[in-house]
N, C-alpha and C positions, 0 to 999 in steps of 0.2 A: 849582772849575774853574780850570785853568791855561791861560793864553794866552801863546804865545811868538812871537817874530819876530826879524828881523835889523835892527840899527841901522845907520844911516849908508849906506843904499843910494842910489846915484844912477844915473839912466839914461844910456845912451850909445846914440845912434841912427845907423844906417848906411842911407842912402837909395839906392834904385835906381829910376830913372825908367822909365816905361812898363812897369811890372811889377806883377802882383798875385798873390795866392795864392788858390786855389780854396777854397770853403766857409768864407769869412770870416763872422764873427758881426757883424751890423749893430749899431752903437751910435749913439745919438742925438746925439753930440757934433757941434758945428757949426764948431769951430775946430780947426786942427791941434794946437794945444797941449792942448786939452781931450781930443782923441782919444788923444794920446800919454799923457796923465795917466790916462785910463781903462784903457789897456793896462798901464801901469806898476803901477797899483793892483790889477790882476788877476794873481795869482801864476802863473796858467797861460798868460798871454799872452806871446807871443814876438815879436810884430810887428804892424804895422797896414798897411792899404791906405788911402790918402788919395786920394779921387776928387772934386776940386772941380768937375768938370763935371756932377755929379749934382745933383738938387734937394736943398735943405736937409733934413737928417735922413737922407740916404742917401749921405753922403760919407765916413763913418768905418766901417771894417771891421776887427775884431780878429781876429788869427790866433793859433793855438796848436796843441795836440795834435790838435784836431778838424779842422785845415786839411788841404787836399789839396796838389796840385802847385803849384809856382811857375811862373808864366807870364812868363818873361823876354822883354822887348821885345814882348809880345803884348797889352798893355793900354794903348793910347794914352791919354795924359793922366792915368794913375794912377801914383802914386808909392808904392812899398812901402818901409816903414821896418822894419828888423830891430832888435829891442831887445836890448841887453846890459845886465844889471844889475851894477853895480860896487859891491860891498859890503865893508865893513871886516871882516866876519866876526864882529863882536860880536853875540851873541844876548842877548835879554832875555826874561824871563818875568814875568808878573804873575799873582798868585794872587787869585782872586775868591772871596768867600764869599757864599752864598745863604741867605736867610731866607724862610720862607713864612709869610704871615699872611693869614687870610681868603681862602684860595685864590689869593692873589697872591704871586708870587715877587719879591723884591727882591735885587739883587746889589750888593755893595760891594767896592771895590778895597782899602780900608784898614780895619783892625780898628776904628779910632776912629770911622769913619763908621757901622759896624755897631753899635757900642755906643751911640752917640747915637740912632740910629734905634730900637733896642730900648728904651732908657730913655724916649724921647719917646712911644712907643706902648705903654708899660707892659707890654712882653713879658717884661722881666726884673724 
């Protein structure tokens, strides 16, 4: 199995007061920083709506391809934050090896980990 990603990405946020986006996905974050981190860690997320006037657990809404129209100046007390990911463009890939023993799959990132496991469990 091969997993790839981009190294060195940092978020840039642009805020717009009294604005939200329709069909946001509710997230349980309770702080603005946690809400922004949840969006940044979701590759499809393009922004958040932060509504501190709502009860805890209903203040963070993630936006992305699933979202609808932007309501500029139509959502009193809500701040919309657009996310821009600034990346160095360096990609990385990690190769994982999987071994199955007794109907259980074990995945290893490095060959040395796999060899030690196999020797310890007398598979080799």
